[in-house]
C-alpha positions, -999 to 999 in steps of 0.1 A, spaced: -415 222 215 -424 204 183 -402 174 180 -413 168 144 -423 131 149 -452 136 125 -474 111 142 -509 107 127 -540 87 136 -528 57 116 -495 57 136 -513 59 169 -537 30 161 -507 9 149 -487 17 181 -516 8 203 -524 -25 185 -488 -38 184 -482 -27 221 -514 -45 232 -503 -76 214 -469 -76 232 -483 -68 266 -509 -96 262 -483 -123 254 -457 -110 278 -479 -107 308 -496 -141 303 -483 -165 330 -454 -141 338 -455 -152 375 -478 -162 403 -498 -135 420 -508 -160 447 -476 -168 465 -467 -177 501 -453 -145 518 -454 -154 556 -422 -169 568 -411 -192 596 -374 -188 606 -350 -204 630 -314 -205 640 -318 -237 661 -327 -273 653 -365 -278 652 -387 -309 649 -424 -309 640 -450 -331 623 -480 -324 601 -514 -341 599 -529 -348 565 -563 -357 579 -562 -394 567 -540 -418 548 -525 -402 517 -500 -414 491 -474 -386 493 -451 -386 463 -431 -354 468 -425 -328 495 -417 -292 485 -402 -265 506 -406 -229 495 -374 -214 510 -371 -176 514 -335 -176 525 -310 -195 547 -297 -230 546 -307 -262 564 -306 -300 562 -339 -317 565 -348 -353 574 -383 -364 566 -402 -393 584 -435 -410 578 -455 -430 604 -470 -416 636 -458 -399 668 -432 -420 685 -430 -444 655 -413 -426 627 -395 -441 597 -370 -420 576 -382 -416 540 -360 -388 527 -333 -362 531 -325 -329 514 -306 -297 516 -328 -266 514 -304 -242 498 -277 -259 477 -266 -224 466 -261 -200 495 -271 -170 474 -305 -185 464 -336 -167 475 -373 -174 472 -369 -208 455 -383 -242 461 -366 -275 469 -381 -309 466 -377 -344 479 -394 -376 465 -405 -398 494 -433 -421 479 -449 -427 513 -484 -438 523 -491 -420 556 -514 -396 576 -485 -379 593 -451 -366 582 -424 -355 606 -395 -331 598 -362 -326 616 -348 -292 604 -311 -285 611 -301 -249 602 -266 -247 588 -242 -219 581 -258 -195 557 -237 -170 538 -260 -142 528 -233 -124 509 -235 -125 471 -208 -144 452 -192 -111 443 -190 -97 479 -152 -99 478 -152 -74 449 -182 -52 457 -184 -50 495 -217 -42 513 -219 -25 547 -246 -50 557 -225 -81 550 -225 -106 578 -203 -136 584 -219 -170 578 -241 -183 607 -269 -209 611 -302 -196 597 -332 -209 578 -363 -191 566 -391 -212 551 -423 -198 535 -444 -229 531 -444 -267 529 -463 -284 501 -471 -320 493 -478 -336 460 -498 -369 457 -508 -392 429 -518 -377 396 -496 -347 405 -524 -333 428 -518 -312 459 -524 -328 493 -535 -302 519 -518 -301 552 -544 -296 579 -523 -290 611 -488 -287 623 -474 -297 657 -441 -291 673 -421 -320 687 -408 -308 721 -414 -272 712 -441 -246 717 -431 -223 688 -463 -205 678 -448 -194 645 -447 -230 631 -482 -224 617 -466 -201 591 -452 -232 574 -487 -244 564 -509 -213 565 -509 -205 528 -517 -239 513 -541 -223 488 -513 -202 473 -491 -231 463 -485 -242 427 -480 -280 426 -460 -292 408 -442 -258 408 -421 -242 380 -407 -207 372 -441 -192 382 -434 -200 419 -398 -190 425 -370 -167 416 -348 -178 387 -314 -168 373 -303 -133 385 -337 -125 401 -320 -138 432 -299 -107 431 -321 -80 415 -356 -89 427 -342 -96 462 -325 -62 462 -357 -46 452 -375 -62 482 -346 -50 504 -351 -14 492 -387 -17 502 -377 -28 537 -352 1 541 -322 -21 538 -290 -17 518 -294 -42 489 -272 -73 484 -267 -67 447 -243 -37 442 -224 -45 410 -249 -23 392 -264 11 401 -298 13 420 -323 27 396 -334 -6 380 -340 -22 414 -359 8 426 -382 6 395 -386 -31 403 -395 -22 439 -424 -2 427 -440 -33 411 -434 -52 443 -449 -24 464 -481 -26 443 -485 -64 438 -466 -78 468 -435 -98 472 -446 -123 445 -432 -135 412 -458 -113 394 -448 -83 416 -411 -85 409 -416 -91 371 -444 -69 360 -424 -37 357 -402 -54 332 -433 -63 311 -445 -27 313 -412 -13 302 -409 -40 276 -442 -29 263 -432 7 262 -402 -3 241 -426 -11 213 -439 24 207 -403 37 212 -392 15 183 -420 27 162 -412 64 169 -375 58 161 -383 40 129 -407 67 119 -383 95 128 -354 79 108 -373 70 77 -405 91 78 -429 64 68 -456 43 84 -441 10 71 -407 19 87 -423 26 121 -444 -6 119 -414 -27 107 -392 -16 135 -419 -21 162 -431 -54 148 -397 -71 144 -388 -60 180 -421 -72 194 -416 -107 182 -379 -110 190 -372 -138 215 -348 -118 236 -371 -88 240 -398 -112 251 -378 -132 276 -359 -103 291 -391 -83 296 -405 -113 317 -376 -118 341 -371 -98 372 -338 -82 362 -330 -47 350 -318 -51 314 -351 -41 299 -350 -8 317 -315 -2 303 -327 -7 268 -358 15 274 -337 45 287 -311 39 259 -338 40 232 -355 70 247 -321 88 247 -316 78 211 -350 91 201 -343 126 215 -308 125 201 -322 118 166 -347 147 170 -318 170 178 -292 156 154 -316 157 124 -326 192 133 -290 203 134 -283 188 100 -314 205 86 -312 240 103 -277 243 117 -262 244 152 -284 273 165 -314 249 169 -329 243 203 -308 221 226 -339 208 245 -339 174 227 -302 170 234 -308 179 271 -335 152 273 -313 127 255 -286 133 282 -312 130 310 -324 96 298 -288 85 292 -282 94 329 -312 72 339 -298 43 317 -264 46 333 -281 47 367 -295 13 359 -265 -4 342 -232 11 330 -236 -6 296 -258 23 284 -225 42 279 -216 21 248 -245 32 225 -242 68 239 -206 69 228 -218 61 193 -242 90 193 -214 113 207 -191 101 179 -217 111 153 -222 145 169 -185 151 172 -178 140 136 -205 164 122 -191 192 144 -156 186 131 -170 187 95 -187 220 103 -156 235 119 -133 225 91 -152 248 67 -144 278 88 -117 301 74 -98 304 106 -66 293 123 -62 258 139 -65 274 173 -96 293 164 -112 261 150 -104 243 182 -122 270 202 -150 270 178 -155 232 183 -164 238 219 -187 268 212 -225 265 215 -239 239 220 -208 218 231 -201 237 262 -238 232 272 -233 195 266 -206 194 292 -231 210 317 -257 184 308 -232 156 315 -225 172 349 -262 171 356 -262 134 345 -236 127 372 -258 144 398 -288 122 387 -266 91 389 -256 97 425 -291 108 435 -303 73 428 -281 62 457 -302 82 482 -322 51 494 -288 35 502 -278 65 522 -311 65 540 -305 29 549 -272 38 565 -246 39 538 -223 70 535 -215 90 504 -179 82 508 -187 45 508 -207 50 477 -179 67 459 -156 38 468 -183 15 456 -179 29 421 -142 18 420 -153 -17 432 -179 -19 405 -154 -9 379 -130 -36 392 -158 -62 390 -167 -52 354 -130 -53 343 -122 -84 364 -118 -120 354 -149 -135 370 -159 -163 347 -185 -190 343 -188 -220 320 -221 -207 306 -205 -174 294 -201 -168 256 -178 -146 236 -191 -114 219 -185 -127 183 -209 -156 188 -240 -136 197 -255 -122 164 -252 -155 146 -260 -176 177 -234 -202 167 -211 -223 188 -195 -256 191 -207 -286 212 -191 -271 244 -204 -235 237 -241 -230 244 -248 -196 228 -284 -193 239 -283 -188 276 -308 -209 297 -323 -191 326 -343 -219 341 -352 -255 336 -378 -273 358 -383 -310 353 -420 -318 355 -438 -352 356 -445 -372 324 -413 -363 306 -422 -326 304 -399 -297 310 -404 -260 317 -375 -242 302 -366 -205 297 -338 -196 273 -327 -162 261 -317 -160 224 -328 -141 193 -355 -148 168 -334 -162 139 -354 -143 113 -348 -110 132 -311 -116 142 -297 -134 112 -314 -112 86 -308 -81 107 -271 -88 110 -267 -93 73 -285 -60 68 -261 -43 93 -231 -56 75 -245 -45 42 -251 -10 55 -216 -10 69 -202 -18 35 -223 10 19 -212 35 45 -175 26 41 -178 28 3 -197 61 2 -173 78 26 -143 65 6 -125 53 38 -108 24 21 -96 45 -8 -83 72 15 -65 47 37 -49 31 7 -37 64 -7 -24 74 28 -3 42 29 10 48 -6 18 85 1 -5 98 -25 -22 132 -20 -58 129 -7 -84 146 -29 -117 160 -17 -146 136 -20 -174 142 -45 -208 150 -31 -216 126 -3 -245 102 -11 -247 88 24 -281 86 41 -282 95 78 -303 64 88 -276 41 74 -248 60 92 -267 61 124 -276 24 125 -240 13 116 -222 36 141 -245 30 171 -247 -8 164 -210 -13 164 -205 10 194 -230 -10 214 -215 -44 205 -178 -42 199 -168 -28 234 -174 -63 247 -142 -73 230 -122 -57 258 -144 -67 287 -126 -94 306 -154 -106 329 -180 -132 319 -203 -120 291 -235 -136 279 -257 -134 249 -282 -111 268 -255 -84 268 -264 -81 231 -299 -69 240 -288 -32 235 -278 -40 200 -310 -58 190 -330 -26 182 -303 -17 157 -307 -51 140 -344 -44 136 -337 -9 123 -312 -23 98 -338 -46 84 -363 -17 84 -339 3 62 -343 -22 34 -380 -29 40 -387 9 38 -365 13 7 -382 -15 -13 -417 -15 1 -432 2 -29 -419 -25 -52 -439 -57 -57 -409 -80 -48 -399 -58 -19 -434 -59 -4 -437 -96 -9 -403 -102 8 -412 -80 37 -446 -97 43 -428 -131 41 -404 -119 67 -431 -107 90 -449 -141 87 -417 -160 93 -409 -139 125 -443 -148 140 -441 -184 130 -407 -188 146 -420 -170 177 -449 -195 180 -426 -225 173 -400 -215 200 -425 -201 225 -422 -231 248 -384 -226 253 -385 -188 257 -415 -186 280 -413 -216 304 -445 -231 291 -444 -268 300 -437 -289 268 -427 -325 260 -390 -330 261 -392 -346 226 -406 -314 212 -379 -293 230 -351 -314 215 -364 -308 180 -357 -271 184 -320 -277 187 -311 -266 152 -274 -259 159 -248 -277 180 -245 -247 204 -283 -246 211 -292 -261 245 -328 -260 259 -330 -292 280 -310 -323 286 
């Protein structure tokens, strides 16, 4: 079928170039490919010592911890003559996974001894009480360590040559020091899981091992997609993040196609794709091993096919092919199978379709009952069938859970638990209200940008990852959305109609509608994707605004496209493009994790609610 996207050679070249740019900057240093993957584990106290081959000035000891919890006492000296030089807890947070812990010892020695005392480890997620898991186990002593690393003077790695057990013949102790060449010292986000990766990336690994995942507050599809990257590149930071980069890259041509479909011009496609490419949130969310980027991808793909169908209906009537509508519902189903939040933007599209249907039915010369029946005639009865198929697709994504031992009845009950979690009162100090997101404003005690990770490195340098919007994209885009909203309200005469209704005056038919479909579409879908968070009672964060960001870009695109052929309009658009790129470069250290001086990071705090590092 011809979807009438009208893509030419210039469009293809533009899409490829902008996509390559995004993939290049997003995949750069997204995570380590070389990463320790062999693990030593124990449920009993263990003591062992390592040989450094000669006297070394050891500044810091690192433990790469896969899972579990333990207290560790570190000694320097020699066998039978040890002196305590440090203590640490390997898992301060019981739900952490694939992270590193460190202890500063400042010891000159050839040998280091370690007493490891496994303590009670609660493998259940923080939300286990709300979303139960058949694989949940009560806390018990357990520790699983991937590797021990040492940092010497000048922040250089000191290699461990051998490891020997004290009063033990455990042959698996060698796994603690068998991957010294894979360590990053000093480590940062490249060598660990951060933020909600400890839920999503961990669950992706569990799917690969045929286990029921720990994270069950969201459906399985996103974690299954993530698992494919891990299957190819291994259980490494690169492996659990690369699929996000790939899907983030695919979002660029999607934005281009939607812009081109809405406005029909090259500059519209380019503007939509360009603004989204250099948005901070798109960049940061594509690089973290969570599932939000997949949600936006499926949502935009659904929106693209909806637009193909909706614009065809407006042009040719309701007898047009429903294949694009069918595909829109299928991709909506895939989005919901990743996170339920896809429903919000889909409700906006459904509202547009229903409103246009009502407008068509009102023209019929028939009784009210006949009009009611006509409303559900072709293609609306087919739409109900499509939604039924979407439900089947949704539950089909739980097949890996059932193969791992879960029952269908348990999965049905899980949906109620998930709904309870979403509508619950789980809260965190780092959450932010919905109204603060588009303007990224907040008081001293409200950090609107959400930090994902901060690693304190030597020489007053930090590695920090924060999710927020590009000010030139969000602030200008929000103003454009509000402007379009005023235009839509004015052109539809909603205010006048409401005022007349309150005063009891008779409503008159509107003059010929001057509304443009792109304006209506952008306004309706934007507010449907954003405003439902008003009624969500659990913690919400600025990255929940991710689904609305493409609409900000399209709102700005509306005005760029409208005034591009004027000298002032073209100059303003080019200035905006340049500003977007400059801001991306300026803020790159705090959205990418690139080590940067703390003094520079602090200069980026433009507003009281912006926090990047202490």
